[in-house]
Backbone as numpy.savetxt, mean C-alpha at the origin, in Angstrom:
# Nx Ny Nz CAx CAy CAz Cx Cy Cz
8.74 18.11 14.55 8.95 16.91 15.35 9.90 15.90 14.74
10.47 15.10 15.55 11.62 14.18 14.81 10.52 12.90 14.78
10.59 11.78 13.65 9.99 10.84 13.50 10.32 9.71 14.33
9.64 9.02 14.75 9.76 8.01 15.83 10.52 6.56 14.98
11.69 6.52 15.79 12.58 5.61 15.54 12.97 4.35 16.07
12.96 3.22 15.81 13.44 2.04 16.60 14.70 1.53 15.83
14.89 1.42 14.75 16.05 1.23 14.20 16.86 1.96 13.15
18.11 2.14 13.36 18.70 3.42 12.72 19.01 2.42 11.66
19.54 3.32 10.54 19.93 2.97 9.18 21.45 2.09 9.06
21.94 2.05 10.44 23.20 0.96 10.90 22.82 -0.15 11.21
21.53 -0.32 11.40 20.85 -1.59 12.21 21.02 -1.80 13.69
20.95 -0.45 14.25 21.07 -0.36 15.71 19.96 -0.48 16.00
19.52 -0.95 17.15 18.14 -1.16 17.96 18.19 -0.01 18.87
17.17 0.75 19.16 17.15 1.95 20.08 16.63 1.37 21.54
17.48 1.99 22.33 17.05 1.78 23.76 15.61 2.32 24.01
14.47 1.80 23.61 13.21 2.19 23.69 12.33 1.12 24.25
11.53 1.49 25.24 10.29 0.34 25.63 9.69 -0.26 24.41
9.43 0.34 23.48 8.74 -0.21 22.36 9.59 -1.15 21.77
10.85 -1.36 21.89 11.95 -2.23 21.23 11.68 -3.96 21.73
11.16 -3.64 22.92 10.68 -4.94 23.87 10.17 -6.10 22.95
9.44 -5.66 22.17 8.66 -6.39 21.44 9.45 -7.10 20.10
10.85 -6.44 19.77 11.40 -6.80 18.67 12.29 -8.12 19.28
11.97 -9.05 18.12 12.87 -10.48 18.38 13.05 -11.12 17.13
13.66 -12.14 17.06 13.98 -12.51 15.78 12.95 -12.89 15.03
11.83 -13.91 15.60 10.68 -14.43 14.55 9.91 -13.14 14.05
9.86 -11.87 14.82 9.33 -10.83 14.12 10.14 -10.13 12.93
11.34 -9.88 13.36 12.30 -9.64 12.35 12.23 -10.25 11.13
12.53 -11.54 11.26 12.62 -12.46 10.01 11.67 -12.43 9.33
10.05 -12.32 9.94 9.19 -12.54 9.30 8.45 -11.35 8.51
9.01 -9.72 9.11 8.77 -8.59 8.30 9.99 -8.38 7.35
11.09 -9.08 7.42 12.08 -9.01 6.60 11.54 -9.73 5.12
10.99 -11.03 5.40 10.49 -11.86 4.48 9.64 -11.19 3.57
8.59 -10.47 4.10 7.49 -10.23 3.66 8.22 -8.93 2.62
8.92 -8.11 3.09 9.49 -7.19 2.41 10.38 -7.37 0.94
11.28 -8.62 1.16 12.10 -9.07 0.13 10.87 -9.52 -0.74
10.08 -10.36 -0.69 9.06 -11.13 -1.22 8.18 -9.75 -2.31
7.87 -8.72 -1.72 7.03 -7.84 -2.03 7.73 -6.75 -3.14
9.18 -6.56 -2.62 10.12 -5.93 -3.62 10.42 -7.11 -4.80
10.60 -8.09 -4.99 10.56 -9.19 -6.18 9.54 -8.87 -6.82
8.24 -9.20 -6.28 6.97 -9.02 -7.30 7.17 -7.58 -8.19
7.45 -6.62 -7.31 7.24 -5.51 -7.80 8.32 -5.18 -9.16
9.74 -5.86 -8.91 10.66 -5.79 -10.06 10.08 -6.77 -11.23
9.06 -7.50 -11.18 9.16 -8.35 -11.85 7.78 -8.01 -12.56
7.10 -7.27 -12.26 5.70 -6.48 -12.67 6.24 -5.36 -13.37
7.34 -4.49 -13.08 7.66 -3.70 -13.92 8.45 -4.20 -14.91
9.17 -5.12 -15.09 9.91 -5.86 -16.27 8.89 -6.20 -17.14
7.89 -6.87 -16.52 6.74 -7.20 -17.50 5.58 -5.85 -18.26
5.88 -4.94 -17.49 5.27 -3.70 -18.25 6.02 -3.27 -19.02
7.32 -3.45 -18.98 8.18 -2.74 -20.07 8.31 -3.86 -21.34
7.99 -5.05 -20.90 7.66 -5.90 -22.24 6.41 -5.74 -22.76
5.36 -5.10 -22.59 4.11 -4.73 -23.11 2.88 -5.79 -22.28
3.40 -6.54 -21.37 2.65 -7.73 -20.62 1.34 -7.06 -19.94
1.80 -5.66 -19.41 0.96 -4.78 -18.34 0.73 -3.69 -18.97
-0.13 -2.84 -18.93 -0.52 -1.47 -19.53 0.10 -0.66 -18.54
0.13 -0.91 -17.28 0.84 0.14 -16.37 1.03 -0.38 -15.04
2.04 0.18 -14.41 2.31 -0.60 -13.11 2.90 0.75 -12.23
2.37 0.61 -11.08 2.91 1.78 -10.04 3.75 0.86 -8.76
5.01 1.12 -8.80 5.99 0.49 -8.20 5.71 0.87 -6.41
5.96 -0.13 -6.02 6.13 0.39 -4.15 7.50 0.30 -3.69
8.47 0.41 -4.54 9.84 0.00 -4.21 10.23 1.54 -3.31
10.58 0.92 -2.26 11.30 1.92 -1.30 10.24 2.12 -0.27
9.05 1.61 -0.42 8.00 1.83 0.37 7.42 0.69 1.20
8.22 -0.39 1.10 7.99 -1.73 1.71 7.74 -1.49 3.20
8.68 -1.07 3.90 8.59 -0.88 5.38 7.51 -0.39 5.98
6.62 0.76 5.31 5.70 1.39 5.75 4.30 0.49 5.61
4.19 -0.15 4.26 3.29 -1.11 4.10 3.36 -2.30 5.08
4.22 -2.84 4.95 4.54 -4.07 5.72 4.34 -4.08 7.14
5.18 -3.12 7.84 4.95 -2.76 9.57 3.77 -2.67 9.98
2.97 -1.85 8.95 1.61 -1.33 9.29 0.50 -2.43 9.35
0.54 -3.23 8.13 -0.68 -4.13 7.96 -0.37 -5.40 8.78
1.01 -5.58 9.21 1.09 -6.75 10.17 1.05 -6.40 11.59
0.54 -5.23 11.91 0.05 -4.78 13.47 -1.54 -4.89 13.34
-2.06 -5.33 12.41 -3.62 -5.43 12.18 -3.81 -6.91 12.57
-5.22 -7.28 13.11 -5.88 -8.27 13.16 -6.13 -8.67 11.64
-6.24 -9.86 11.26 -6.72 -10.44 9.82 -8.17 -9.85 9.64
-8.70 -9.62 10.72 -10.24 -9.21 10.51 -10.35 -7.85 10.36
-9.86 -7.18 10.54 -9.63 -5.76 10.30 -9.58 -5.28 8.77
-10.49 -4.34 8.36 -10.54 -4.05 7.01 -9.37 -3.06 6.54
-8.88 -3.24 5.44 -8.05 -2.34 4.81 -8.47 -1.81 3.48
-8.31 -0.20 3.63 -8.93 0.52 2.10 -7.59 1.05 1.63
-7.12 0.30 0.48 -5.80 0.81 0.19 -5.90 1.92 -1.10
-4.80 2.41 -1.56 -4.46 3.22 -2.51 -4.39 2.53 -3.84
-3.34 2.57 -4.73 -2.90 1.93 -5.94 -1.75 1.16 -5.94
-0.79 1.64 -4.80 0.75 1.02 -4.88 1.08 -0.02 -3.79
0.00 -0.19 -3.21 0.03 -0.79 -1.88 0.25 -2.50 -2.00
1.29 -2.93 -2.71 1.29 -4.35 -3.03 1.80 -5.25 -2.18
2.78 -4.42 -1.24 3.11 -5.04 -0.16 2.24 -5.84 0.91
1.48 -4.52 1.13 0.35 -4.59 2.17 -0.60 -5.72 1.32
-0.91 -5.83 0.17 -1.80 -6.67 -0.20 -1.02 -7.97 -0.25
0.01 -8.27 -0.49 0.59 -9.58 -0.50 0.59 -10.21 1.06
0.70 -9.32 1.98 0.50 -9.69 3.52 -1.00 -10.29 3.52
-1.96 -9.88 2.81 -3.28 -10.26 3.30 -3.46 -11.48 2.11
-2.38 -12.23 1.56 -2.85 -13.36 0.67 -3.16 -13.42 -0.64
-3.24 -11.83 -0.94 -3.49 -11.51 -2.60 -2.41 -12.26 -3.27
-2.95 -12.79 -4.55 -1.93 -13.84 -5.55 -1.57 -12.98 -6.46
-0.53 -13.32 -7.09 0.27 -12.19 -8.10 -0.76 -12.45 -9.47
-1.68 -13.09 -9.73 -2.63 -13.27 -10.60 -3.63 -12.20 -10.14
-4.13 -11.97 -8.93 -5.04 -11.22 -8.74 -4.47 -9.70 -8.56
-3.02 -9.37 -8.29 -2.57 -7.92 -8.01 -2.69 -7.36 -9.59
-1.95 -8.49 -10.07 -1.94 -8.03 -11.70 -2.86 -7.88 -12.75
-4.14 -8.26 -12.57 -4.96 -8.39 -13.42 -5.91 -6.96 -13.66
-5.66 -6.10 -12.98 -6.39 -4.51 -13.14 -5.22 -4.33 -14.06
-4.03 -4.27 -13.82 -3.07 -3.85 -14.70 -2.80 -4.08 -15.94
-3.30 -5.32 -16.24 -3.15 -6.21 -17.57 -4.69 -5.54 -18.49
-5.48 -5.10 -17.67 -6.62 -4.94 -18.31 -7.68 -6.12 -18.49
-7.78 -7.08 -17.70 -8.25 -7.99 -17.84 -9.79 -7.89 -16.80
-9.51 -7.20 -15.81 -10.57 -7.42 -14.71 -10.61 -5.90 -14.09
-11.94 -5.35 -13.37 -11.86 -4.08 -13.00 -11.36 -3.92 -11.63
-11.18 -5.30 -10.91 -10.39 -5.74 -9.66 -10.11 -7.04 -9.55
-9.02 -7.13 -9.30 -8.51 -8.42 -9.01 -8.86 -9.41 -8.23
-9.55 -9.02 -6.96 -9.72 -9.76 -5.86 -10.94 -9.93 -5.31
-11.42 -10.86 -4.48 -12.67 -10.81 -3.66 -12.06 -9.73 -2.33
-12.82 -8.63 -2.14 -12.31 -7.77 -1.09 -12.98 -8.37 0.05
-14.13 -9.00 0.34 -14.60 -9.59 1.33 -13.60 -10.68 1.68
-13.12 -11.47 0.87 -12.22 -12.76 1.46 -11.22 -12.40 2.12
-10.41 -11.12 1.61 -9.24 -10.77 2.22 -9.17 -9.64 3.26
-10.49 -8.85 3.18 -10.65 -7.94 4.19 -9.74 -6.64 3.74
-9.74 -6.90 2.46 -8.73 -5.64 1.88 -9.56 -5.23 0.51
-9.91 -4.05 0.28 -10.76 -3.30 -0.75 -9.94 -3.51 -2.00
-10.49 -3.38 -2.97 -9.36 -3.21 -4.46 -9.23 -2.00 -4.46
-8.06 -1.74 -5.35 -7.35 -0.38 -5.24 -8.25 0.78 -5.76
-8.05 1.84 -5.29 -8.64 2.93 -5.49 -7.66 3.92 -6.36
-8.17 4.46 -7.70 -7.40 5.20 -8.36 -7.57 6.52 -8.15
-8.64 7.16 -7.62 -9.27 8.48 -7.49 -8.53 8.86 -6.25
-7.57 9.73 -6.23 -7.03 10.30 -5.18 -8.02 10.46 -3.76
-7.66 9.82 -2.74 -8.38 10.09 -1.47 -9.75 9.95 -1.24
-10.39 9.07 -2.40 -11.74 8.46 -2.49 -11.81 7.61 -1.29
-10.66 6.59 -0.98 -10.91 5.59 -0.38 -10.90 6.13 1.08
-10.53 7.18 1.09 -10.57 7.70 2.71 -11.79 8.05 3.17
-12.91 8.43 2.39 -14.05 8.50 2.84 -14.97 7.05 2.74
-14.67 6.04 1.82 -15.24 4.71 1.94 -14.62 4.02 3.24
-13.47 4.28 3.61 -12.97 3.65 4.97 -13.85 4.11 6.10
-14.00 5.61 6.17 -14.82 6.20 7.43 -16.23 5.77 7.17
-17.00 5.49 6.33 -18.25 5.24 6.15 -18.17 3.56 6.79
-17.36 3.00 5.95 -17.40 1.53 6.47 -17.04 1.44 8.03
-16.10 2.16 8.52 -15.99 2.02 9.98 -17.17 2.56 10.74
-18.01 3.40 10.44 -19.18 3.83 11.01 -20.18 2.83 10.90
-20.62 2.02 9.83 -21.04 1.16 9.86 -20.92 -0.15 10.91
-19.37 -0.30 11.08 -19.07 -1.40 11.48 -19.10 -1.18 13.39
-19.03 0.00 13.54 -19.14 0.40 14.98 -20.77 0.38 15.30
-21.66 0.66 14.43 -23.17 0.52 14.52 -23.58 -0.84 14.92
-22.59 -1.45 14.07 -22.90 -3.09 14.38 -22.32 -3.83 15.65
-21.76 -2.93 16.39 -21.11 -3.39 17.45 -19.80 -4.40 17.20
-19.22 -4.17 16.34 -17.93 -4.92 15.71 -16.86 -3.98 16.38
-15.47 -4.81 16.77 -14.35 -4.08 17.57 -13.48 -3.99 16.31
-13.78 -4.09 15.05 -12.77 -4.20 13.84 -12.56 -2.70 13.91
-11.03 -2.62 13.54 -10.50 -1.27 13.24 -10.12 -1.18 11.56
-10.77 -0.02 10.89 -10.27 0.28 9.58 -9.26 1.12 9.48
-8.34 0.18 8.48 -7.38 1.27 8.09 -7.15 1.74 6.46
-6.83 2.85 6.55 -6.60 3.18 5.22 -5.47 3.96 4.48
-5.03 3.55 3.53 -3.37 4.18 2.91 -4.04 5.03 1.86
-2.91 6.23 2.09 -2.96 7.02 0.85 -1.66 7.86 1.25
-1.40 8.63 0.12 0.02 9.42 0.01 0.08 10.92 0.10
0.88 11.58 0.27 0.81 12.82 0.76 0.22 13.67 -0.36
0.37 13.41 -1.52 -0.24 13.94 -2.60 -1.93 13.89 -2.48
-2.33 12.74 -2.02 -3.93 12.71 -1.60 -4.22 13.57 -0.65
-3.55 13.79 0.13 -3.98 14.62 1.45 -4.03 16.08 1.27
-3.81 16.57 0.02 -4.08 17.88 -0.50 -5.68 17.63 -1.11
-6.29 16.63 -1.40 -7.42 16.80 -1.91 -8.48 16.94 -0.63
-9.76 17.59 -1.38 -10.52 17.91 -0.30 -11.44 16.62 0.54
-11.45 15.78 -0.29 -11.94 14.26 0.26 -11.22 13.98 1.43
-9.97 14.25 1.57 -8.86 14.21 2.83 -9.59 14.72 3.93
-9.86 15.99 3.86 -10.24 16.91 4.99 -11.72 16.49 5.27
-12.62 16.16 4.78 -13.75 15.88 4.73 -13.81 14.54 5.54
-13.20 13.29 5.13 -13.00 12.44 5.88 -12.34 12.38 7.06
-11.21 13.22 7.66 -10.79 13.69 8.77 -11.88 13.93 9.45
-12.48 15.06 9.00 -13.47 15.83 10.01 -14.39 14.84 10.16
-15.06 14.10 9.21 -16.02 12.99 9.44 -15.77 12.10 10.55
-14.65 11.25 10.27 -14.17 10.70 11.17 -14.23 10.78 12.76
-13.89 12.14 13.16 -13.76 12.49 14.45 -14.86 12.97 14.97
-15.87 13.71 14.51 -17.35 14.15 14.62 -17.97 12.78 14.96
-17.73 11.60 14.01 -18.48 10.59 14.50 -17.64 9.36 14.86
-16.66 9.84 15.94 -15.84 8.69 16.43 -15.91 7.47 15.89
-15.40 7.38 14.49 -15.29 6.42 13.75 -13.98 5.41 13.86
-13.98 4.13 13.97 -12.86 3.30 14.32 -11.80 3.19 13.29
-11.19 4.35 12.84 -10.68 4.12 11.45 -9.08 4.73 11.85
-8.06 4.19 11.33 -6.51 4.56 11.52 -6.50 4.95 9.82
-5.93 6.31 9.81 -5.48 7.00 8.49 -3.96 6.87 8.30
-3.26 6.10 7.22 -2.15 5.77 7.23 -1.34 6.39 6.05
-0.55 7.63 6.34 -0.14 8.32 5.17 1.19 7.93 4.69
1.45 7.56 3.71 2.89 7.13 3.35 3.56 8.28 2.57
4.12 9.13 3.11 4.60 10.37 2.58 6.08 10.24 1.77
5.98 9.75 0.47 6.81 9.28 -0.14 7.72 10.78 -0.99
7.56 11.78 -0.35 8.38 13.12 -0.96 7.78 13.66 -2.04
6.95 12.87 -3.02 6.63 13.32 -4.18 5.35 13.21 -4.48
4.37 14.28 -4.98 3.22 13.77 -5.51 3.05 13.98 -7.27
3.47 12.85 -7.77 4.05 12.65 -9.17 5.37 13.74 -9.24
5.39 14.93 -9.74 6.41 15.76 -9.99 6.44 16.75 -8.76
5.63 16.93 -8.11 5.49 17.98 -7.17 5.96 17.73 -5.51
6.95 18.14 -5.24 7.85 17.86 -3.93 6.80 18.34 -2.90
6.83 17.96 -1.85 6.03 18.06 -0.59 6.40 19.67 0.01
7.59 20.27 -0.69 8.19 21.35 -0.07 6.94 22.51 -0.67
6.63 22.24 -2.24 5.84 22.95 -3.29 4.40 22.43 -2.75
4.07 21.54 -2.08 2.40 21.17 -1.96 1.86 21.34 -0.62
2.33 21.72 0.49 1.93 22.23 1.54 2.61 23.16 2.54
2.40 23.80 3.33 3.13 24.65 4.31 3.36 24.09 5.85
2.68 23.04 6.21 2.78 22.44 7.24 2.82 21.02 6.97
3.50 20.00 7.63 3.32 18.75 7.44 1.99 17.75 7.88
1.50 16.82 7.41 0.09 16.30 7.69 -0.23 16.23 8.97
0.87 15.47 9.77 0.45 15.23 11.10 0.01 16.34 12.11
0.69 17.68 11.52 0.32 18.72 12.25 -1.15 19.13 11.77
-1.35 19.10 10.50 -2.67 19.63 9.82 -3.75 18.82 10.37
-3.49 17.37 10.26 -4.40 16.44 10.72 -4.94 16.50 12.32
-4.42 16.84 13.22 -4.13 16.86 14.57 -5.37 18.16 14.73
-5.28 19.07 13.80 -5.99 20.33 13.82 -7.62 19.66 13.37
-7.83 18.71 13.20 -9.20 18.17 12.94 -9.63 17.46 13.95
-8.71 16.94 15.11 -8.79 16.38 16.47 -8.25 14.74 16.34
-7.76 14.70 15.36 -7.24 13.06 15.12 -6.03 12.99 16.14
-5.69 11.84 16.57 -4.32 11.69 17.30 -3.61 11.11 16.10
-2.26 11.96 15.99 -1.29 11.80 15.40 -0.24 11.31 15.72
0.88 10.53 14.78 1.83 10.25 14.97 2.95 10.37 13.76
4.18 10.82 13.77 5.11 10.79 12.86 6.21 9.72 12.94
6.57 8.97 12.10 7.15 7.57 11.89 8.19 7.73 11.02
9.39 7.37 11.22 10.29 6.82 10.26 9.72 5.68 9.37
9.11 5.99 8.03 8.58 5.24 7.18 9.34 3.93 6.70
10.84 4.21 6.82 11.63 3.08 6.48 12.24 2.31 7.54
11.64 2.53 8.74 12.19 1.51 9.78 11.00 0.83 10.16
11.07 -0.57 9.53 9.62 -1.40 9.67 9.53 -1.66 10.92
10.23 -1.75 12.12 9.78 -2.02 13.43 9.43 -0.66 13.88
9.95 0.40 13.67 8.83 1.44 14.31 7.66 1.69 13.72
7.59 1.37 12.37 6.15 1.27 11.79 5.13 0.36 12.61
5.75 -0.84 12.68 4.88 -1.88 13.35 4.44 -1.44 14.83
5.23 -0.71 15.47 4.88 -0.31 16.79 4.00 0.71 16.70
4.57 1.48 15.89 3.90 2.77 15.79 2.17 2.44 15.84
1.93 1.40 14.67 0.64 0.93 14.22 -0.20 0.14 15.25
0.65 -0.75 15.93 -0.13 -1.30 16.77 -0.40 -0.45 18.16
0.16 0.44 18.61 -0.32 1.51 19.46 -1.35 2.34 19.13
-1.62 2.72 17.94 -2.59 3.47 17.17 -3.69 2.77 17.22
-3.71 1.58 16.65 -4.65 0.40 16.62 -5.49 0.01 17.73
-4.46 0.01 18.62 -5.03 -0.32 20.17 -5.93 0.76 20.88
-5.33 1.87 20.37 -6.05 3.25 20.82 -7.61 3.36 20.11
-7.37 2.98 18.91 -9.01 3.40 18.01 -9.72 2.21 18.49
-9.16 0.92 18.53 -10.17 -0.13 19.05 -10.63 0.00 20.45
-10.08 0.64 21.20 -10.54 0.65 22.66 -11.40 2.08 22.48
-11.77 2.76 21.69 -12.81 3.59 21.59 -12.22 4.92 21.97
-11.07 5.16 21.79 -10.05 6.42 21.78 -10.34 7.64 20.98
-11.32 6.85 19.90 -11.37 7.71 18.40 -10.19 7.48 17.27
-10.63 7.81 16.27 -9.63 7.48 15.05 -8.24 8.65 15.40
-7.27 7.90 14.40 -6.14 8.55 14.57 -5.16 8.39 13.21
-4.40 9.36 12.84 -3.56 9.08 11.89 -2.11 8.81 12.00
-1.46 8.24 11.43 0.05 8.12 11.28 0.87 8.60 9.90
1.59 9.58 10.11 2.59 10.06 8.91 3.63 9.07 8.94
3.81 8.63 7.90 5.27 7.58 7.55 6.02 8.11 6.72
7.10 8.62 7.03 8.05 9.49 6.23 8.97 8.30 5.33
8.84 7.94 4.13 9.54 7.28 3.16 9.74 8.06 1.97
10.32 6.78 1.06 10.52 7.46 -0.31 10.02 6.89 -1.47
9.63 7.38 -2.22 9.34 6.60 -3.64 10.63 6.47 -4.58
11.05 5.37 -4.78 12.53 5.14 -5.42 12.24 5.12 -6.88
10.92 4.49 -7.41 10.81 4.90 -8.74 10.01 6.11 -9.14
9.42 6.12 -10.42 8.76 7.28 -10.62 7.47 6.99 -10.17
6.48 8.04 -10.21 5.08 7.84 -9.77 4.40 6.60 -10.67
4.64 6.34 -11.94 4.52 5.15 -12.54 5.00 4.64 -13.81
5.24 3.72 -14.35 5.74 3.47 -15.65 5.30 4.46 -16.64
4.69 5.39 -16.47 4.62 6.45 -17.67 5.19 7.65 -17.48
5.90 7.50 -16.17 6.73 8.78 -15.77 7.92 8.63 -15.91
8.95 9.91 -15.65 10.30 9.82 -15.82 10.74 10.61 -14.80
11.24 10.07 -13.62 11.52 11.07 -12.51 12.82 11.81 -12.71
13.74 11.36 -13.70 14.74 12.07 -13.86 14.50 13.42 -14.28
13.16 13.74 -14.68 12.96 15.19 -15.13 12.88 15.96 -14.06
12.56 15.63 -12.67 12.34 16.40 -11.70 13.08 16.44 -10.40
13.77 15.31 -10.47 14.66 15.07 -9.10 16.16 14.71 -9.50
16.92 15.01 -8.27 18.41 14.62 -8.55 18.73 13.05 -8.39
19.85 13.01 -9.10 20.75 11.66 -8.62 20.97 11.70 -7.09
21.67 13.07 -6.84 21.96 13.26 -5.43 20.88 12.76 -4.59
19.72 13.24 -4.78 18.53 12.74 -4.02 18.21 11.24 -3.82
18.20 10.74 -4.93 17.83 9.15 -4.81 19.01 8.69 -4.29
20.36 9.11 -4.41 21.35 8.21 -3.97 21.29 8.51 -2.01
20.71 9.57 -1.50 20.71 9.61 -0.10 19.74 8.49 0.36
18.37 8.47 -0.47 17.65 7.79 0.26 17.81 6.25 -0.11
18.78 5.98 -1.07 19.24 4.50 -1.27 19.92 4.05 -0.16
20.73 5.07 0.89 21.37 4.92 2.06 20.43 4.34 3.06
19.09 4.91 3.10 18.20 4.49 3.98 16.99 3.45 3.41
17.76 2.66 2.63 16.72 1.30 2.34 16.06 0.64 3.56
14.93 0.27 3.38 14.37 -0.28 4.59 15.02 -1.62 4.44
15.05 -2.45 3.33 15.43 -4.02 3.51 16.87 -3.74 3.92
17.54 -2.97 3.44 19.09 -3.07 4.26 19.35 -2.68 5.48
18.32 -2.02 6.13 18.45 -1.58 7.48 17.92 -2.59 8.09
16.92 -3.54 7.84 16.70 -4.66 8.65 17.51 -5.75 8.37
18.08 -6.02 7.36 19.34 -6.90 7.02 20.48 -6.90 7.89
20.59 -5.65 8.40 21.87 -5.40 9.06 21.52 -5.57 10.79
20.44 -5.47 11.22 19.97 -6.14 12.11 20.12 -7.43 12.47
19.31 -8.01 11.34 19.73 -9.71 11.52 21.11 -10.14 11.48
21.96 -9.42 10.88 23.16 -10.01 10.59 23.72 -9.64 12.10
23.73 -8.21 12.54 24.38 -8.00 13.90 23.74 -9.00 15.08
22.58 -9.17 14.96 22.29 -10.21 16.20 22.19 -11.55 15.99
22.68 -12.09 14.86 23.01 -13.48 14.45 21.33 -13.91 14.25
20.46 -13.35 13.93 18.93 -13.68 13.75 18.73 -14.60 12.64
19.82 -14.43 11.61 19.11 -15.13 10.22 20.48 -15.50 9.69
20.60 -16.79 9.44 21.88 -17.49 8.94 21.90 -17.82 7.26
22.93 -18.22 6.94 23.03 -18.37 5.57 21.93 -19.22 4.79
21.23 -20.05 5.71 20.33 -21.18 5.07 19.08 -20.18 5.14
18.78 -19.39 5.79 17.41 -18.67 6.00 17.59 -17.62 4.78
18.72 -17.15 4.34 18.79 -16.18 3.22 18.75 -17.27 1.84
19.45 -18.09 2.01 19.22 -19.02 0.86 17.97 -19.59 0.51
17.00 -19.81 1.45 15.68 -20.03 1.40 15.03 -19.19 0.76
15.19 -17.93 1.45 14.35 -16.73 1.16 14.60 -16.27 -0.47
15.84 -16.30 -0.93 16.39 -16.24 -2.31 15.53 -17.55 -3.35
15.44 -18.17 -2.63 14.77 -19.46 -3.64 13.33 -19.31 -3.66
12.55 -18.73 -2.63 11.39 -18.56 -2.41 11.06 -17.18 -3.60
12.03 -16.28 -3.43 11.82 -14.93 -4.16 11.95 -15.48 -5.59
12.85 -16.33 -6.26 12.80 -16.79 -7.37 11.65 -17.66 -7.90
11.21 -18.27 -6.82 9.70 -19.14 -7.58 8.55 -18.01 -7.56
8.60 -17.08 -6.55 7.72 -16.16 -6.65 7.75 -15.25 -8.21
8.86 -15.16 -8.44 9.12 -14.18 -9.67 8.47 -15.18 -10.79
8.68 -16.47 -10.75 8.50 -17.28 -11.99 6.70 -17.54 -11.98
6.30 -17.22 -10.78 4.94 -17.09 -10.81 4.15 -16.11 -11.29
4.85 -14.98 -10.86 4.34 -13.49 -11.50 4.20 -13.53 -12.94
5.31 -14.13 -13.61 5.55 -14.25 -14.77 4.50 -15.03 -15.68
4.27 -16.23 -14.92 3.43 -17.42 -15.63 2.03 -16.48 -15.43
1.85 -16.25 -14.14 -0.02 -15.63 -13.80 -0.11 -14.66 -14.96
0.77 -13.62 -15.25 0.52 -12.46 -16.13 0.10 -13.09 -17.50
1.06 -13.75 -17.84 0.82 -14.31 -19.35 0.05 -15.16 -19.48
-0.85 -15.79 -18.66 -1.75 -17.11 -18.89 -3.02 -16.41 -18.60
-3.22 -15.06 -18.24 -4.27 -14.84 -18.02 -5.32 -14.45 -19.39
-6.58 -14.74 -19.47 -7.21 -15.05 -20.67 -7.67 -13.63 -20.66
-8.25 -13.17 -21.99 -8.63 -11.98 -22.50 -9.91 -11.83 -21.99
-10.47 -10.78 -21.54 -11.99 -10.89 -20.92 -12.85 -10.87 -22.09
-14.00 -11.59 -21.78 -15.20 -11.39 -22.60 -15.41 -10.06 -23.08
-15.76 -9.95 -24.28 -16.27 -8.54 -24.58 -17.45 -7.77 -23.72
-18.39 -8.98 -23.71 -19.88 -8.77 -22.82 -19.22 -8.34 -21.49
-18.26 -8.77 -20.93 -17.85 -8.38 -19.50 -17.62 -7.03 -19.28
-17.24 -6.09 -20.21 -17.29 -4.80 -20.24 -18.43 -4.16 -19.65
-19.65 -4.92 -20.34 -20.94 -4.13 -19.92 -21.57 -4.71 -19.08
-21.15 -5.64 -18.48 -21.91 -6.30 -17.34 -22.14 -5.74 -16.09
-21.53 -4.63 -15.74 -21.52 -4.08 -14.44 -21.99 -2.52 -14.58
-22.10 -1.92 -15.79 -22.35 -0.86 -16.07 -23.69 -0.26 -15.42
-24.81 -1.18 -15.52 -26.00 -0.49 -14.98 -26.75 -1.98 -14.36
-27.58 -1.78 -13.57 -28.05 -3.10 -12.77 -29.16 -3.65 -13.78
-29.83 -2.87 -14.79 -30.76 -3.40 -15.52 -30.26 -3.06 -17.15
-29.89 -3.67 -18.02 -29.71 -3.37 -19.17 -30.56 -2.27 -20.08
-30.34 -1.17 -20.36 -31.27 -0.11 -21.24 -31.15 -0.58 -22.43
-32.25 -0.42 -23.49 -32.11 -0.80 -24.99 -30.65 0.01 -25.58
-30.54 1.32 -25.12 -29.13 1.81 -25.59 -27.76 1.14 -25.28
-27.58 0.44 -23.98 -26.72 -0.06 -23.52 -26.59 -1.54 -24.26
-27.80 -1.84 -24.56 -27.51 -3.22 -25.32 -27.18 -2.95 -26.76
-27.76 -2.22 -27.25 -27.30 -1.84 -28.85 -25.71 -1.62 -28.67
-25.38 -0.65 -27.85 -23.71 -0.19 -27.72 -22.86 -1.52 -27.42
-23.53 -2.42 -26.75 -22.73 -3.50 -26.59 -22.79 -4.70 -27.74
-23.82 -4.82 -28.30 -23.85 -5.65 -29.60 -22.97 -4.90 -30.58
-23.01 -3.50 -30.89 -22.04 -2.83 -31.78 -20.79 -3.18 -31.42
-20.33 -2.87 -30.32 -18.83 -3.37 -29.92 -18.39 -4.74 -30.23
-19.15 -5.65 -29.85 -19.11 -7.07 -30.17 -18.89 -7.32 -31.61
-19.73 -6.52 -32.28 -19.49 -6.79 -33.87 -18.02 -6.23 -34.37
-17.98 -5.33 -33.87 -16.40 -4.52 -34.01 -15.26 -5.48 -33.64
-15.57 -5.95 -32.57 -14.02 -6.72 -31.88 -14.28 -8.42 -33.03
-15.50 -8.62 -33.22 -15.17 -9.71 -33.91 -14.51 -9.97 -35.38
-14.79 -8.40 -35.86 -14.06 -8.04 -37.23 -12.66 -8.18 -37.12
-12.02 -8.16 -35.92 -10.59 -8.28 -35.80 -10.07 -9.68 -35.42
-11.18 -10.70 -35.47 -10.69 -12.11 -35.59 -10.61 -12.85 -36.38
-9.24 -13.45 -36.71 -8.66 -14.30 -37.84 -10.03 -15.27 -38.12
């Protein structure tokens, strides 16, 4: 199957009925989202290299898949993310401080999920798929028309939880949209060595309505997601989108992708950069002038400064906070452990 595409790498818009919704406002808005997400990502990477963050997982190259999909949801729809969905998180109004807190090690999760309708990051592969299905079943039982979308990667699709979530969603008609960002690599394992058939074909075997889309085409992602969400919301059953994209950086800042992939592969995917592609459309249609780009550059600089300020100004967590949510009622053993660790930590205070 050829991935659904509306925008070529050269910035040409396809002659497709789905392109009818594409206009200057939509294109400028999606471009802004992607530019800001990439800038936050670059600043966080630098902060990790400076020792300010313990770890960072970049979304570089996957901005179109995230921005295009989440902008097709209602603000009231719930999202269950994985761990590199920073562009999607920013679209839900999550601040730099909230995004970085977990990676700086000062909180278990950086934001209030209920406020943003966006769950905290899940580090256990595919666990969020089951969480999403369970929440979607509850929403349906309550008579809500909300749709639940959950992000995951191609590596997660090989986990048993993924198959369980697909099957449970179909057999219970849960209003959930599974969104796979197939970035070609499960850490150092390529898709060619990971499974024998693409995810959208395997998922169809569970009974899901599936769609393969060019994940570096933000307009195609937006249109495909809007169509899938409409079907899920109207009671047609759960669906899955496989967005073919690419992870431009390593799996994390602890990874060296030069050990397992070639420069030629990276160079090829650079020609398919989602930001460059949409920028070419804006230029071709005269939908963004110099003032727009200058304002956006200034906004990105302000964001970068805020990312650095927010990261470095986070207070260290109170020692007791590490034990506060371990058990609902503190046991004598936990109390003793907490007191012992507090005494140990105090010994390092000047």
